[in-house]
C-alpha positions in Angstrom: -41.3 -58.3 -1.3 -44.7 -57.9 0.3 -47.1 -55.7 -1.5 -48.0 -52.4 0.0 -51.7 -51.7 1.0 -53.6 -50.2 -1.8 -55.3 -47.6 0.4 -51.7 -46.6 1.8 -50.5 -46.3 -1.8 -53.3 -43.8 -2.8 -53.3 -42.1 0.7 -57.0 -42.9 1.4 -59.0 -45.0 3.9 -61.4 -47.9 3.4 -64.2 -45.5 4.0 -63.2 -43.3 1.0 -65.9 -42.6 -1.5 -65.3 -43.6 -5.3 -64.7 -39.8 -6.0 -62.3 -39.6 -3.3 -60.3 -42.7 -4.7 -60.4 -41.4 -8.1 -59.1 -38.0 -7.1 -56.3 -39.6 -5.0 -55.3 -41.7 -8.0 -55.4 -38.8 -10.3 -53.1 -36.9 -8.2 -50.5 -39.7 -7.9 -50.7 -40.8 -11.5 -50.1 -37.2 -12.8 -47.2 -36.7 -10.3 -45.5 -40.0 -11.2 -46.4 -40.2 -14.9 -43.2 -41.4 -16.9 -43.7 -38.6 -19.5 -43.0 -36.1 -16.6 -40.2 -38.2 -15.1 -38.3 -39.6 -18.1 -35.7 -42.2 -17.1 -36.9 -42.3 -13.4 -37.5 -45.9 -12.7 -38.8 -45.2 -9.1 -41.4 -42.9 -10.4 -42.4 -45.4 -13.1 -42.9 -48.1 -10.4 -45.0 -45.8 -8.2 -47.0 -44.9 -11.3 -47.7 -48.5 -11.9 -48.4 -49.2 -8.3 -51.0 -46.5 -8.1 -52.7 -47.7 -11.3 -53.0 -51.1 -10.0 -54.4 -49.8 -6.7 -57.0 -47.7 -8.5 -58.0 -50.6 -10.7 -58.9 -52.8 -7.7 -60.5 -50.0 -5.5 -62.4 -48.4 -8.3 -64.6 -51.6 -8.8 -67.2 -52.2 -6.3 -66.8 -56.0 -6.4 -63.0 -56.0 -6.4 -62.9 -53.4 -3.6 -65.2 -55.6 -1.5 -63.0 -58.7 -2.0 -59.9 -56.7 -1.2 -61.4 -55.2 1.9 -62.1 -58.7 3.0 -59.2 -60.7 2.1 -56.4 -58.3 1.1 -53.9 -59.1 -1.6 -54.8 -62.8 -1.3 -58.1 -62.3 -2.9 -56.5 -61.9 -6.2 -53.6 -64.5 -5.9 -53.8 -67.3 -8.6 -56.7 -65.5 -10.1 -55.5 -66.0 -13.7 -56.3 -62.5 -14.5 -59.9 -62.7 -13.6 -59.6 -60.3 -10.8 -55.9 -59.2 -10.8 -54.1 -56.5 -12.7 -52.8 -56.8 -16.3 -51.3 -54.3 -18.7 -54.6 -53.8 -20.4 -56.3 -52.9 -17.1 -53.4 -50.4 -16.6 -54.2 -48.8 -19.8 -57.8 -48.7 -19.1 -57.5 -47.2 -15.7 -55.1 -44.4 -16.7 -57.1 -43.6 -19.8 -60.3 -43.2 -17.7 -58.7 -40.9 -15.3 -57.0 -39.0 -18.0 -60.3 -38.4 -19.8 -61.9 -37.3 -16.6 -59.1 -34.9 -15.6 -58.8 -33.0 -18.9 -62.6 -33.2 -19.5 -62.5 -33.5 -23.3 -59.6 -35.8 -24.5 -61.6 -38.9 -24.0 -64.5 -40.7 -25.4 -67.0 -38.1 -24.1 -65.2 -35.5 -26.2 -65.2 -37.8 -29.1 -68.9 -38.1 -28.8 -69.3 -34.4 -28.4 -67.3 -33.8 -31.7 -69.2 -36.5 -33.4 -72.5 -34.6 -32.8 -71.1 -31.5 -34.6 -70.7 -32.0 -38.3 -69.6 -28.4 -38.9 -66.2 -27.9 -40.5 -65.0 -24.4 -41.3 -63.7 -23.7 -44.7 -60.1 -23.0 -45.5 -58.7 -19.6 -45.7 -57.4 -18.2 -49.0 -54.5 -16.0 -49.9 -54.5 -13.4 -52.7 -51.2 -11.5 -53.6 -51.8 -7.9 -54.7 -49.0 -5.7 -56.1 -49.8 -2.0 -56.4 -47.8 1.2 -57.1 -46.6 3.6 -54.6 -49.1 6.2 -56.0 -51.9 3.7 -55.4 -50.8 3.2 -51.9 -50.7 6.9 -51.3 -54.3 7.6 -52.8 -56.0 4.2 -52.0 -58.1 2.5 -54.5 -61.1 0.3 -55.1 -59.5 -3.0 -56.2 -61.0 -5.8 -58.2 -60.1 -9.3 -57.0 -60.5 -12.3 -59.2 -60.0 -15.7 -57.7 -61.4 -19.3 -57.4 -63.0 -20.9 -54.3 -65.8 -23.3 -53.5 -69.4 -22.3 -52.6 -71.9 -24.3 -50.6 -73.8 -26.7 -52.8 -77.2 -25.5 -53.6 -78.8 -28.8 -54.1 -77.8 -30.3 -50.8 -77.4 -27.0 -48.9 -73.9 -28.0 -48.0 -74.8 -31.3 -46.2 -73.2 -33.4 -48.8 -76.3 -35.8 -48.7 -78.8 -36.4 -51.4 -81.9 -34.3 -50.7 -84.4 -36.6 -48.7 -81.5 -38.9 -47.3 -79.9 -38.7 -43.9 -76.3 -39.4 -42.7 -75.9 -42.7 -40.7 -73.6 -43.3 -37.7 -70.1 -44.1 -38.7 -69.6 -47.9 -38.3 -65.7 -47.5 -37.6 -66.0 -45.3 -34.5 -69.7 -46.0 -33.5 -70.5 -42.3 -33.9 -67.9 -41.1 -31.6 -65.6 -39.4 -34.1 -62.6 -41.0 -32.4 -60.9 -44.5 -32.5 -58.7 -45.9 -29.7 -55.9 -48.4 -29.9 -53.8 -49.8 -27.1 -50.0 -49.4 -27.4 -48.4 -51.0 -24.5 -49.4 -49.3 -21.2 -51.2 -46.4 -23.1 -54.4 -45.9 -25.0 -54.0 -43.8 -28.1 -57.0 -41.8 -29.3 -57.2 -40.4 -32.7 -59.6 -38.9 -35.3 -61.6 -41.6 -37.0 -60.0 -42.0 -40.5 -63.3 -43.0 -42.0 -65.5 -40.1 -41.1 -63.0 -37.6 -40.2 -64.1 -37.0 -36.8 -67.7 -36.2 -37.7 -69.2 -39.6 -36.3 -71.4 -39.8 -39.3 -71.1 -41.1 -42.9 -73.2 -40.2 -45.9 -75.2 -43.2 -47.3 -76.4 -41.3 -50.4 -74.0 -38.7 -51.6 -75.4 -35.6 -53.4 -74.9 -36.1 -57.2 -74.3 -32.4 -57.7 -71.3 -32.1 -55.4 -70.3 -35.9 -54.9 -70.8 -35.6 -51.2 -68.5 -32.8 -50.6 -71.2 -30.2 -49.8 -69.5 -27.6 -52.1 -68.5 -26.7 -55.6 -65.6 -24.8 -57.0 -66.4 -21.6 -58.9 -64.7 -18.4 -60.2 -65.5 -15.2 -58.3 -64.9 -11.4 -58.6 -65.3 -9.1 -55.7 -64.3 -5.4 -55.2 -62.5 -4.3 -51.9 -61.2 -0.9 -50.7 -57.3 -0.6 -50.5 -57.0 2.0 -47.7 -54.7 5.1 -48.0 -51.2 4.5 -46.6 -51.2 0.6 -47.0 -47.5 -0.5 -46.6 -45.6 -3.3 -48.1 -46.5 -6.6 -46.3 -49.8 -5.3 -45.2 -52.5 -8.2 -44.8 -56.2 -7.3 -45.4 -58.8 -9.7 -44.1 -62.0 -10.3 -45.9 -64.2 -12.3 -43.5 -66.3 -15.2 -45.0 -64.8 -14.9 -48.4 -62.7 -18.0 -48.3 -63.6 -21.6 -49.1 -67.0 -22.9 -48.2 -67.2 -25.2 -45.1 -68.3 -28.8 -45.2 -71.5 -30.1 -43.8 -72.9 -26.7 -42.9 -69.7 -25.3 -41.6 -69.0 -21.6 -42.1 -66.7 -20.1 -44.8 -63.1 -19.4 -44.3 -61.6 -15.9 -44.9 -59.7 -14.4 -47.8 -56.5 -12.6 -47.0 -55.0 -10.1 -49.3 -51.2 -9.7 -49.0 -50.0 -6.3 -50.3 -46.7 -5.5 -51.9 -45.6 -2.1 -53.1 -43.8 -1.7 -56.4 -40.4 0.2 -56.4 -40.7 3.7 -57.4 -38.3 5.4 -60.0 -38.0 8.5 -57.7 -39.3 8.1 -54.2 -38.1 5.6 -51.6 -40.4 4.8 -48.6 -39.7 4.1 -44.9 -42.8 3.6 -43.0 -44.8 6.9 -43.3 -41.9 8.9 -44.7 -40.6 9.4 -48.2 -37.0 10.1 -49.5 -35.2 10.9 -52.6 -31.9 12.5 -53.9 -32.3 15.8 -55.8 -29.3 16.7 -57.9 -28.2 20.5 -57.7 -25.5 22.2 -59.7 -22.2 23.3 -58.3 -23.2 27.0 -58.8 -26.5 26.6 -57.2 -24.8 24.8 -54.1 -22.3 27.5 -53.9 -24.4 30.6 -54.5 -27.8 29.3 -53.3 -31.0 29.0 -55.3 -34.8 28.2 -55.0 -35.8 25.1 -56.8 -39.0 23.1 -57.5 -39.1 19.4 -56.5 -41.8 16.7 -57.1 -44.1 15.5 -54.5 -46.0 12.1 -54.6 -49.4 13.7 -54.8 -48.3 14.9 -58.4 -47.7 18.4 -57.4 -44.5 20.5 -56.7 -42.9 22.1 -53.8 -40.4 25.0 -53.7 -37.2 24.4 -51.6 -34.7 27.1 -50.8 -31.2 26.0 -51.2 -29.0 28.3 -49.1 -25.6 29.4 -50.3 -22.7 27.0 -49.4 -25.1 23.8 -49.3 -22.8 20.8 -49.0 -23.4 17.5 -50.8 -25.8 15.2 -48.7 -27.7 18.1 -47.0 -31.2 17.0 -46.3 -34.3 19.2 -46.4 -37.6 18.2 -44.7 -41.0 18.9 -46.2 -43.4 18.4 -43.4 -46.7 16.5 -44.1 -45.5 15.6 -47.7 -44.9 12.0 -47.0 -47.2 9.0 -47.0 -50.7 9.2 -45.3 -50.8 7.2 -42.1 -53.5 4.3 -42.3 -56.7 5.1 -40.3 -55.3 8.5 -39.5 -55.8 12.0 -40.9 -52.0 12.7 -40.5 -49.2 12.3 -43.1 -45.5 11.6 -42.8 -42.6 13.8 -44.1 -40.7 14.0 -47.4 -36.8 14.2 -47.0 -35.0 15.5 -50.0 -31.1 15.0 -50.0 -29.1 17.5 -52.0 -26.6 15.8 -54.4 -24.2 18.3 -55.8 -23.2 17.5 -59.4 -19.7 18.3 -60.7 -20.0 19.6 -64.3 -18.4 17.5 -67.1 -17.6 18.3 -70.8 -16.8 22.0 -70.0 -16.6 24.5 -72.7 -13.5 26.7 -73.2 -15.2 29.6 -71.6 -16.4 27.6 -68.6 -13.1 26.1 -68.1 -11.3 29.4 -68.3 -13.7 30.9 -65.6 -13.2 27.9 -63.2 -9.3 28.3 -63.7 -9.7 32.0 -62.7 -11.9 31.0 -59.7 -9.3 28.4 -58.7 -6.6 31.0 -58.5 -8.8 33.2 -56.3 -9.7 30.4 -54.0 -8.4 30.5 -50.5 -8.9 28.3 -47.4 -11.6 30.6 -46.0 -14.0 29.5 -48.8 -13.3 25.8 -48.2 -13.3 25.2 -44.5 -13.5 21.3 -44.8 -10.6 21.3 -47.2 -8.5 23.4 -44.9 -9.4 21.3 -41.9 -8.5 18.1 -43.6 -5.0 19.2 -44.8 -4.2 20.6 -41.5 -4.9 17.2 -40.0 -2.8 15.6 -42.8 0.1 18.0 -42.1 0.1 16.9 -38.5 0.0 13.3 -39.6 3.0 13.6 -41.9 4.9 15.7 -39.2 4.5 12.6 -37.0 
């Protein structure tokens, strides 16, 4: 089968500039790339065809030969002017680098010039009481992290010495290997992408540019902090290498369970036991609040078990806000046990005097039950 004209393949003319040829190849290569057309043999063939055309037309000498003799210029060339798998890899790698402006060698050199490597972030788990979350507190934090080496100022090199260009990557910070049709680019394993190596490591930090130490800092835990809150302390993490900045310290807060109060966001809840007589006759009771004080709650006569009372503004403070949540108290009626003879006698008298008017829920239930049994 006769080969198609290279200009036809790329959709350009003989007068096209190198930039126009590159642009046309880029468009075709990205359209028919195998990764975007998995299993499509026709797309793969067009991809290879476009790469071959670009390989010939992107070179001034090869293009001149093709313009004069056509495909015959490269027949029986033994690979000296024709197209091989390595040419395919190189062509696509070049256009790939150009298109993405940073994935190729140029980007590797750019990274190689920058030795900065930011330090790692650290995590500190802090457990506090509900009262501490309510009031806020100044908290002491003890942890271990690295500091910039004072001898080499974090460079990792012995004072007076300078880093040398990495011999493995030639200072680019990246190494490239061919795998079939494709060129794989990876961070240099020798220099870690820095493009430089330390010839005379600092004796104090052994070339790391940092040293481990114990630290103690104080930080403010704000009022209203909730379980799972994350507090960020900028620059308090691990020291960077070769002049890089410090990481951050993250404090993860957990709130201990309280023996009375339960929390839901900015609101507080608890069950408050009341006697059977107070529930029936009504009463005014004092209940605890999380600030350590007391609040008076009026229990109306006939209060049923599970009735909730809301105390506005007696809940948790809302972070970065002057407002407070609410406190919800749920009445729990307690049935008396271990009655004295006199108490038992009085209740028996009360039982004889009871009628359905004083127990509307009981009346309603048994009327439903009678209708059920009647059916």
